C-alpha positions as CSV (number, residue, x, y, z in Angstrom):
1,X,-10.1,-22.6,-3.8
2,X,-12.4,-20.8,-1.2
3,X,-14.6,-23.0,1.6
4,X,-18.1,-22.9,1.1
5,X,-18.7,-22.1,5.2
6,X,-16.4,-19.6,3.7
7,X,-18.4,-18.3,1.3
8,X,-21.1,-18.7,3.6
9,X,-19.9,-16.6,6.4
10,X,-18.6,-14.2,3.8
11,X,-22.0,-13.8,2.3
12,X,-23.4,-13.2,5.7
13,X,-21.0,-9.9,5.9
14,X,-23.2,-6.3,5.4
15,X,-22.5,-5.2,2.0
16,X,-20.2,-2.3,3.5
17,X,-17.6,-3.3,6.7
18,X,-15.5,-1.0,8.6
19,X,-12.3,-2.0,9.6
20,X,-13.1,-2.7,12.9
21,X,-15.7,-5.1,11.5
22,X,-13.8,-6.8,8.9
23,X,-10.1,-7.2,11.2
24,X,-13.4,-8.8,13.6
25,X,-14.2,-10.8,10.8
26,X,-11.0,-12.4,10.3
27,X,-9.6,-11.7,14.2
28,X,-7.2,-10.0,13.2
29,X,-6.4,-6.6,15.4
30,X,-6.9,-3.6,13.4
31,X,-4.2,-1.4,11.9
32,X,-3.6,-5.2,9.8
33,X,-5.9,-5.1,7.6
34,X,-5.2,-1.1,7.7
35,X,-1.9,-2.2,6.2
36,X,-3.3,-4.4,3.9
37,X,-5.7,-1.1,2.4
38,X,-2.2,0.6,2.9
39,X,-0.4,-2.1,1.0
40,X,-3.5,-1.6,-2.0
41,X,-3.4,-5.6,-0.7
42,X,-7.8,-4.8,0.5
43,X,-9.6,-2.3,-1.6
44,X,-11.1,0.2,0.8
45,X,-12.8,4.1,0.4
46,X,-13.6,6.3,2.9
47,X,-17.6,8.0,2.9
48,X,-17.5,11.6,3.8
49,X,-17.2,11.1,7.4
50,X,-12.9,10.2,6.7
51,X,-14.3,6.6,8.0
52,X,-13.0,3.8,6.2
53,X,-15.2,1.8,4.0
54,X,-14.8,-2.3,2.2
55,X,-17.4,-4.0,0.8
56,X,-18.3,-7.1,1.2
57,X,-17.2,-7.8,-2.5
58,X,-13.4,-7.5,-1.9
59,X,-13.4,-9.5,1.2
60,X,-14.0,-12.0,-0.6
61,X,-12.0,-11.2,-3.6
62,X,-9.4,-10.8,-0.7
63,X,-9.9,-14.2,0.4
64,X,-9.8,-15.8,-3.0
65,X,-6.1,-14.5,-4.1
66,X,-5.2,-15.6,-0.3
67,X,-6.9,-18.4,1.3
68,X,-5.1,-21.8,1.7
69,X,-8.4,-23.9,1.9
């Protein structure tokens, strides 16, 4: 179960984040986020310019599955 403070932090995020923004949120290197996407643990897609996009709702789902708070 996620803590209320984590839920609030997620809700303040933009609707769509880049890999770098997601990495900053989790305080990890961007390659860690990229690996999670490649391993299909974190949902993401590429936009028309080829940049990875991650939806706030997918970050929330990821946290629900992997949170120890």
